[in-house]
Structures are given as structure tokens and as C-alpha cells.
N, C-alpha and C positions, 0 to 999 in steps of 0.2 A: 667723532665729528671732526672732519678735516677743514682746515682753514687755508684758503688759497690767497696769499698776499701778493697783490699786483702793484708793483712800484712804477709810477709814471712820472717822468721828469716834469718839473714846473715849466722850464723853458729848455735851454741847453743843459744837458746832463752835468750835474756837479758831482764829479767822481769821489771827492773827499767826503761829501755828505752821504753819498750812497754807501761808501765803505763803513761809515759810522752807523747808519741805519741797519745794514746787514749784520754788523757786529752785535747790535742791540737785540736783533731778532734771534739770531742763531745762538747767542749766549744763554738764552732761556731754555734751550734743550727741550723744546716742545716737539714731540715726534710727529704729531698729526698736523703738520704744516708744510707747505711748499711755497717757494718764493720765485717770483718771475719779474723780470725787468721788461717793461713794455716801452720800447723806444719809439719816438715819432718817426715817420717815414723818411725824414731828411737827416736822421742821425744814425751813425754806425759806431761800433766799437773797434779799437785798435786790437791787433793780435794779442798784445799783452793784457789788455782789458778782457778780452774773450777768455783767455786762460784763467784770469782771476775769477771771473764769474763761475767757471767750472769748479775751481777750488772751493768757492763758497757754496756750491750746490744751487746756484741761481740759474734758472732757465732764462732765455731771452726770446721775447715775442712769441710766447707760447700761451696765448690767451684762451685757446680752446679748452685747456685743462680746467679753466674756471667754470665751464658749463656742465661739469659732471654733477648730476642731481644729488640732493641731500647733503650738500656741503655748504660752506660759507665763503664768500668773497669779500675781501677788504682792499680798497685802493688806497695807496699812500703816495705822497710826494717824497722824493729822496731827501728833502729838507725836513721831513717830519722826524720826530723822536718817539720811540716806544719805551715806556717806563718798565722797570723790572717787574716780572710776574704778570705782565699784561696778557700774554697768550693763554695762560692758565685761567686767569679771571674771565676772559672772553669765553673759554671753553665751558666753564661752569654755568654761565648764563645760557649759552647755546644748548647745552644738554637739557636744561629745564624748560626752554621755550623754543624748541625746534621749529623752524619755519617762519619765525618772526624776525623782521629786521631789527638790528640792535644798534642804537645810536650811542656813540661813545663820548663821554665827557672828556674835555681836553684842557690842558693849560695853554697859555699863549706864548709863542716864541719871542714876542717883542718885549716881554718882561722877564726879569730874573726868576729862574725856576725855583731856587731855594726860598725866595721871598713868597712866591705863590704857595708853595707847600706849607710853609709856616702859617700863612694866613688861613689856608684850608684846614689844617689841623686845629688851629685856634677856634675856628667856627664850629668845630665838631668835638670840642674837648670834653663835652658831657656825655659823649657816646659810651655806652656800656662796653661795647666791644673794644674800644680804644683803651678804656680803663683796665680791662682784662689784659690787653696786650702790654700795657705799661708795667703791670705787675709781673708778667712773665719775662719782660726784657729789662731795660734799664729805666731809671727814674727820670732821666733827661734825654732830650733828643738833639744834642749838640752836634752829633756826627751827621753829615749829609746823607750817608747811606741809611742811617737809622731813620731819618725823616722819610725817605722813600719807602722803607719797609712799614712805617707807621700807616701809610695809605692802605695797606692790606687790611688793617683792623677796622677801616671805615667802609669796607666794601658794601655797597647797597645798590639796588636797582628798583625800577618801578615799571609796571606794564601800563602803557598809556593808550587810551582808546579815542581821545579827542583829536583825530588825525588831521582835521582841517584847521587846527589852531594856528593862526597866522604868526603869532609871536614865537612859536617853536618850529616853524617851517624850515628855517635854515639848518638847524641841527638834524633835521630829518631827511633832507634832500641834497645835502652837499655832496659833491662827487667823491670826496675822500673822508676817511675817518668814520665810516659806518659799515657794519657787517651786514651783507646782503645774502639771504638764502638763495642758493644757486638755482633751485627749481623755479624761482620766480623771475629769473633774469630774462630779458628780451634780447635774443641774439642779434636783432636788427639794429639795436641801439649800442653806442659805444659803452664799454664796460665802465670807464671812468667818466661819468657824466651825470649832471643833474637830472636829465631825462630818464636815465636808467634807474636812479634812486627813486624818482617820483613814480615811475611805473611800478616799482616794487611796492611802494607805500600804498598805492591805490588798489592793489590786489588784496590787501590784508584788512583785518579788523582791528589790529593793534600794532604797537611798536614798543620795544623794550628800550628803556633808557638806563644805561649803566652810569650811575652818578659819580663814582670815584674816577678821577682822571687817570687814564692809562696811556695817554698820548699827548705830545706837544705838537701844535700846528699853528700856522699863521692863517688868518681869515682870508678866504678867497677875495672878498670884496676889497680888502685893504691892500693885499699884496699884488693881485692881478685884477684890477677893476674891469678892464676891458674883457678879459677872459670870463669873468663872472657874469658880465652882461651877455656875453655870447651864450653861456650856459642857460641863463634864464630865458632867452629868446628862442632856444631850441625847442621849448615846449609850446605848442600851439594851443593857447587857452580856448580858442573857438571850438576845438574838437573835444573839450572836456564835458562831462555830464553836469547836470544841475547841482550835484553835491560838491563838485570840485571847482567849477569855473569861477564862481564869485570869490572863493577863498584864495585861489591862486592869483587872480587878477589884482585883488587887494594887496596880496603879498608882494607882487612885482612892483606895484606903485610905491610901497614902503621901501623896497630895496633900491628903487631909483633915487628916492630921497636920500637914502643912506649913502649911495654911491656919490651923490653930489657933495655930501659932507666929507667923505674920506678921501676921494680922489685928488682933491687939491693939496692934500698933505703928502702925496707921493711924488716920486721923481718922474712924472710924465712930461714929455715934451709939450710945447705949446700946441703943436699940430695934433698930437694924440689927445690932449685934453679937450681941445675945441671939437674934435671928431666925436669924443665921448659926449659932449654937451649936445651936439646935433642929434645923436642917436637917442639920447634920453628924452629930448624934447619931442621927437617923433613918437615915442612910446607913452607919453603922458595921455591918459584916457579919462580920468575922473576929475572932478572939481578939487582944487587944492586951495589952501589958505594963501592969499597973495603975499603975505609976509614970510612964507616959507621959501626955501631955495627952489623947491619944485614949482611953487606958484610963481615965483619971480622969473623962472626960466620960461614960463608960458608967455610972459609979457615982454621979454627982451630977446635979442638975437643970441645965438650960441657964442659968438665972438665977444659980445659984451659980457655975457655970463662968465666967459673965461677970465676976463679982466676983474670981475667982481669976486669970483670964487677961488681963483688960483693964487 
């Protein structure tokens, strides 16, 4: 089972981050994987960078390879981090559930990784697998590398069939950090998009959730709120069937409320934030509590909302 890793820059390509991510991927020596850098149309590589991508075995703008049937595609931002053993873990799940999309659990880049690992291990300290691993390894996990390896002993996943669950929708349709079976991809849609992931989800009867974190990533809504709103609005809810339309419309309204909460904490300019307020106000469709941010935005102008929320 081949994995096509498609790396898409968040904004302007961060070469240092790309170098780190490629190193994390290639150091795992997973033979059934290929890596591609998908540059935006307005970005190019210098001759030196082109040479380096060749050394890495990294293709550039070769997205057609991802459409080969019976493989898997995963989109990553160059700022993501892949934990040791991730590719092998993914392959194990792919082999057992061929054709199902696989949602990956993730740590958060905004918090210290070591702290998150220790908290994760502590939450699962009664795991029989972890106890076995501890007997085979050392009795303590003071070494950072040992903590990473400990995650292997906690490997678990579940097959989920409640696909319209609003609470879990983000982890199922985010553009990055989810393994998509290539035979279900829609060529007319961007590979790295919520619309693509949503189209894959709608075609199946289940999705696999790999519970052990194998990737670090920042949330789209918090890091790039405007881009996340763009992704959500690329899906035309009016064209969805009766099974998906209510769930997706309700999910979008929840995400609008979430965007109002997090966008003010980010370094958006006044103009960008006000524009975001205007767009969100235009998208509010259902009744909301007046004391919520979404409800308040219904009652005031976007410019006043900017003063209140920012």
C-alpha cells in the first residue's frame, strides 16, 4: 500500500520547515512512500532549492501521481511534524481497512510536545500494552526519545460509522492530516481542500480514527482563520442530500462561532478582521443566542464587532 505525501505550503514556503519535515519523513525509511512539494502558482524554487529537492527525492508539482488508484494520499503543511514510526503505523491501519479514509490524531504545535506526550502517556498508564512495553524497555521514561517510542505501545484505532457527527466533523474533513484513499478522490477538486476530504467522506460508510498521535499540526481555524473560512464556503450546502445538508449547515454555524472566538487572538490587521466579521455575518443562517458572539454579530455592525471582539 503506497502513501503519496503531498506537501503544500501554508503561505510563502518556509524552506527551513520543509527541510525538517522531509528529514522526519525520509528518516523512517518507509519504502512505499513518495513525496511531492505542491507549490502555489505564484511561487518558484531557486536553482539551489531545485537541486536539493532532487537530492531529497522530492518531486515538485507532480500531483497527478496522487490519482493512481488503490493508494493513499495525505496532504501536509511544511510546518507540520511527523513523529517517529508514523508511516509504519499508518501502513498497518491502511492494510487492515483498505479504502477507508483514516483520520490521524495530532498534537498541537502551539504547546510543548514533551508536555503533551507526558500527559498522553499518563492518561493511558493502565494500558496493558504500555505495561508490557515498560517491562521490555526501561522502568522510567526520562529520555525524550523514550517518550516518543512509548507512544508505539499505545497504538489503537476505531472504525467510526457516525459520519454526520458534528462534533467530530473537523477531524474528518480538514484539508491536511487525513489519509485519503486515492480511488475516491475527485480530480475536479483541489487535492488539499476541505471539499476533497468531504467528498471522500460522503462516498463511504465508515472512517478510521487512529487515536495515537503521529503528527503535530496547528489548527487551520486558529492559524489561518480566513483560509479556513474559504475552505468551508467552497462546499455548497444547498447541493447536499438530505442526509448531509442539515449536519454540514449546523457544523458551519458552529465553526463561525469558533472563528469569532479565536480570530481576535491572532495577528490579523484591523481591515482583515473587519472583513472576516462581514463575511461571517453574511453566513449566519440560523437563530443564535443573543449573548453569544454569533448572536451579537447579528445585532451590531461588523466594525463595531471588531471593536468588541478584537
